[in-house]
N, C-alpha and C positions, 0 to 999 in steps of 0.2 A: 595450505589449508592450515588454520590455527585454531587452538582452545581458549576461549575466554572463561575466566573463573569469576563468578558473580560473588558478591558479598556473602552470601549463604551458602556457597559452596557449589553451584550448578554449574556444569559445564555447557558452554554455549558454542555450536559450530561457527566459524566465522571464517571469511576468505578475504584476501586483500590483494589488489591488482593495481598496475598502472603507477603513476606518478604524476605529481602536481598539486593542485588545490585538494585538500581533503573534502570526501563526500561518503556519508555513510546511508546507505539505502534499507528503508522499512518495508518489508513485504506485507502483503495483505494477509486477510483471514478475518477474524483470529482462529487459531488452531492450524494454519497452513504452514508453508515454509518458503525458502527464497525462491523465485523465479525469474531473478533478474540478470540471468547468465547474459542475454542478448544485450541487456542495458549497461551491464559492466563492459561489455567487449567493445561497445561502441565509444563509451566515455572514456576508455583507455587506449584505444587504437589498437586493440589486440586483434591480431591475424588480419592485419590490413583493413579493418573496418571502423578506423577513425571517424565519428563525427565531429560535428563544430563544437562540441562540449568538450573535447576530449584534448590534451591527455588531463586526467584526473587520479586522483589516489583516492581509489573506489573501495569501500568495504562493505561486503555483503555479510549477511548473518541469519541464523534460524533461531526465532524466538524460542523462550523457554517451553521446554516439552515438546517441542515441534521438530520436524524435519530430522535433520542430522544432530540437533541439539539433545542434550541428556534427556531421557524420559524422567518426568518427576511428578508431584501431586501438586503443583502450582507452588505458591498461591498464584492465582487468576486475578490479578488487579492491576488496573492502570498503573498505580504507583510502584508496584513491582516491574513491570515491565520498563518503566521509565528508569528506573535504577539498572535494570539490566542493559539498556540501551546506554546509560552513561558508563556503565562497565567497560562495554565495547568500546566507546570512544576513548576512553583512559587507557585502554589494553593497548590501542595503536598509537598512544602518544599524542592523541589531536588535543591541543590546548581548545580550539574552535573547529568547528566544522560544518559544512553545508549539510543539511539532511533533505533526504528525498522521500517521501512515504505515499504509497499506494494504496487506496481504497483504506480498509482498517488501519493500514500502516501510515496513512496520512493523518489520520486521528491520533495515533500513537507519536508521532512526530511533532505534531501540534502540541499536544500534551507535554511532550519533553521540551519544547520551545518555551512553553508558558512557564515550566518548573525552573530551567536553566537557561535564560535568555543570552546570558553572557558567553555561552558557550556554543553559542549556534550564530555562523556565519550568515546563513539565508535558509529559509524552508521552502521546500518545492513540494506543493501539496497538491497530488494528484488523484483525481476519480475518485475523491472524498464525498462526505455526505453534509457538511457544513456543521453548523453549532445548534442548531435547533432540535426540537424534540423529535425522537425516531419517527414519531406519529406524523411529522410533515411529510415524509418521502415513502415509508416504507409500504402503506395501501397501494398507492399508484405502481410502485416496483413490483409488487407481487402481481399486479394485475398485466403490466408489461413482459413480466415474467413468463406468465402463463400463455398469453397470447403470442409471444416469438416462440417458445418451445412447442406450442400447439399448432404452429405453421406446417410441422409434419407430426401429424395426429400419432403417429405409431412412436415417435421419440417421446412424446409426452406420457402416452401409455405407460411405455418402458420405464422412465423415469419414477413413475407412480409405484411401479411394483418393486423396485428396488429399495434396499435398506439404506439408510443415511449413513454415509462414510463409505458406502460401496464405490470403488474406481470408476465403473462404468456409470454408475449415477452421478459423480461428480462430473465427469466428461460432458454428458447430456447437460447439466446444469452450467457449465462453463462455456457451453458453445451458443448460450444467447448473450454473450457478453461482446460479440463481433458482429458489426455492420454488414461484414460482407459474408452473407449467409452460406455462399458455397465453399467458403475455406474455412467456415467457423468451426465444424467438426474436427479438421486437423489441427487447427489452431488450438482447440480445447484439449485434443490429446497430447499435443506437445507440451501443455502444462502439467500434465500427468506423469511426465516421463522424466526422471524418474519419479515413482510413486512413493512416498513416504508414510501414508496413512494419515487422515485427519485426527487431530486431537479433539474430539467432540467435548468433552468436560470443558476444556479451554475456550472452546468457542460459545458455549452454553452460558458459560459465568461471566465472561467479558461482555458479552452481548447483553446480558442482563444487567450488568453495570451500566452501560450506555444508557439503556433504557431509563434507568433510575436518575441518572446524573447529567446528562446532556440537557442542553435547552433551559439552563439555570441563568438567574440573572448575574450570580457571579461568573460564568463562564464566559458572558457577553462583555462584562466590565474587565475580564482579564484579559480579552482579546483587544478591546479598546485601548489597553495602555501598553500592549507588546510594542516594542521598539526595534523589532527585528525584520527585514524586508523579506515578503512572502510572495511567492509566484503560485498562483493558482493555475493548474492545467487541467481542462476537460476535455473529454470526448463528447461532443455534442448528441451522438446517437447512443451514449449510455442509457440503459434502460432505469437507472435510478434518477428522477428527475433532476435536472441540472438546477432548477430554481432552488433546491434545498440548500446551496452552497452560497447563495446569495447573503445569506445570514452572517456567514463568515466574512465575506467580500465586504461588507457594510461595515463589519466592527474593526476591521484592520485599519492601522493610519497609514501603514507602507505596504501596499499591495497592488499587484499587477495580476491581471488575467488574461490568459489565452484559451480559447475555444478553439478546438480543432474540428471542424465541421463534418467530415467523413469518417470518425474515429467513433470506437465504442469504450468500453471500459479499460481496455488496454491501449491506449493511444499509440504507444511506440511499436505496436505490433501493425495498427493500420495506417497511420502518418508518421512515418519513422522521422522524415525531413523536419516535417512541422514540431514535432517533438524535442529533436535535438535543437533546433534554432531556439525554441523556448528556453529549454535548460541550459544551453549554452550562454544566454543572457544572465541569469541568475549564478552559474557557478563560477562565472568569471568576474 
């Protein structure tokens, strides 16, 4: 484990493993922490778990104020998080690196790539929500969320009883992210182990920023001008409408998209072979 110091003095938790092509992983949220231990193990060949993308020189990190990184008062802006990601890249001596971002982390990785295209060899955009307005997808997502959690009425009722930020509530909420409904509670419980607590202030401010700034003509134009290869990976059973990502796919000049038909929001969990094959083609 290593500590990355940002230009404003905040300490970020980071972990490096493997060897080969550099790859920095950007976790979801905002306000969560790195949950890519299994992904890193497969990409680096740890414990005999080498996938077709490995070995790679993989860096995981916890975003500002989250997880194992130093608790701080922000600032909670995409610009600040892009600078933090650049500090991680620089700390490990990567002149250029591949980036893999998941969910909110896909948005962060895209924002970084737009800001520093010369420092990114390829972008792997996993389970994001595209570059259109949040209103394009959030309503159907909420409907799908309530319908899926409501498959077991007791779970929905319990979720509504609990306080935002509570571990049990988070596990119930995350259980909707998996297509395999029998195994979903166990998968969600694993996401919360270890539990570091959700940074609710970070989540609230960054989500509000996205609602204000995503879907602009300037963002579309920036993506249209991007000269970095991009791989989009979707789980077809993600409860966020995958049509939201069409906006990004249409805008990018160098893009390939892989849709895994039986996977949800965390596609490496439910279709590891398909996920590794897709990632391998990009990392190599």
